[in-house]
C-alpha positions as CSV (number, residue, x, y, z in Angstrom):
1,M,-28.3,-146.3,-99.0
2,A,-28.3,-144.7,-103.1
3,E,-26.0,-142.4,-104.1
4,P,-27.4,-139.0,-104.5
5,T,-27.6,-137.2,-107.3
6,Y,-27.6,-134.3,-109.1
7,D,-31.5,-133.1,-109.3
8,Q,-31.3,-133.9,-105.6
9,T,-31.6,-129.8,-103.3
10,V,-29.6,-129.8,-100.7
11,D,-29.6,-127.0,-98.1
12,A,-26.7,-124.6,-96.9
13,Q,-26.0,-127.4,-94.0
14,G,-25.4,-130.6,-96.1
15,V,-28.9,-131.9,-96.0
16,D,-31.8,-132.5,-98.2
17,E,-35.1,-134.7,-97.5
18,R,-33.2,-138.3,-96.3
19,G,-30.9,-136.2,-93.7
20,P,-27.0,-135.3,-93.6
21,I,-25.7,-136.3,-96.2
22,M,-22.2,-136.1,-95.9
23,Q,-20.4,-135.4,-92.1
24,D,-19.1,-132.0,-90.3
25,H,-15.7,-132.2,-89.8
26,P,-15.8,-132.9,-85.2
27,N,-14.3,-128.8,-85.1
28,A,-17.0,-127.3,-87.2
29,A,-20.2,-127.1,-84.5
30,L,-17.3,-126.2,-82.3
31,V,-16.4,-122.6,-84.6
32,R,-20.1,-122.2,-85.6
33,A,-20.6,-121.8,-81.9
34,A,-18.2,-119.5,-81.1
35,L,-18.9,-116.9,-84.1
36,D,-22.7,-117.4,-83.0
37,A,-21.6,-116.1,-80.2
38,F,-19.3,-113.2,-81.6
39,N,-22.1,-112.0,-83.5
40,Q,-24.4,-112.4,-80.6
41,G,-21.8,-109.5,-78.4
42,D,-21.3,-112.3,-76.0
43,F,-17.4,-112.0,-76.1
44,E,-17.3,-114.6,-72.6
45,Q,-18.7,-117.3,-74.6
46,F,-16.4,-116.2,-77.0
47,A,-13.6,-116.1,-75.2
48,D,-14.0,-119.3,-73.4
49,M,-13.8,-121.0,-77.0
50,M,-10.4,-120.4,-77.2
51,A,-7.0,-121.4,-76.3
52,E,-4.4,-119.9,-73.6
53,D,-1.7,-119.4,-76.6
54,I,-4.4,-118.3,-79.1
55,N,-2.6,-116.8,-82.2
56,W,-4.8,-113.8,-83.6
57,Y,-4.4,-113.0,-87.3
58,E,-5.3,-109.4,-88.2
59,I,-5.9,-108.1,-91.6
60,G,-2.7,-105.1,-92.6
61,A,-1.0,-106.2,-89.6
62,T,2.6,-108.2,-89.8
63,D,2.7,-110.3,-86.6
64,P,-0.2,-111.7,-84.7
65,V,-1.8,-110.8,-81.1
66,V,-0.3,-113.9,-79.1
67,G,-2.6,-115.4,-76.3
68,K,-6.2,-114.9,-75.3
69,E,-5.5,-111.8,-72.8
70,A,-3.9,-109.4,-75.4
71,V,-6.8,-110.9,-78.1
72,F,-9.3,-108.6,-75.5
73,A,-6.7,-106.3,-74.4
């Protein structure tokens, strides 16, 4: 397979006319799916993707919100 050159057009997902040019991190698809659910207002699906012991950090807060139940309280 030829090395990509700088004049090749690559879209935002790292795909050109030959297909993907780099592998996604295994968690990238999970994060995208969680953010899609959140952005669509599907908080049940979003919550299902969280760990029970999540540490949720909010801008301006000194301490994280700890635990899935506390995040949705």
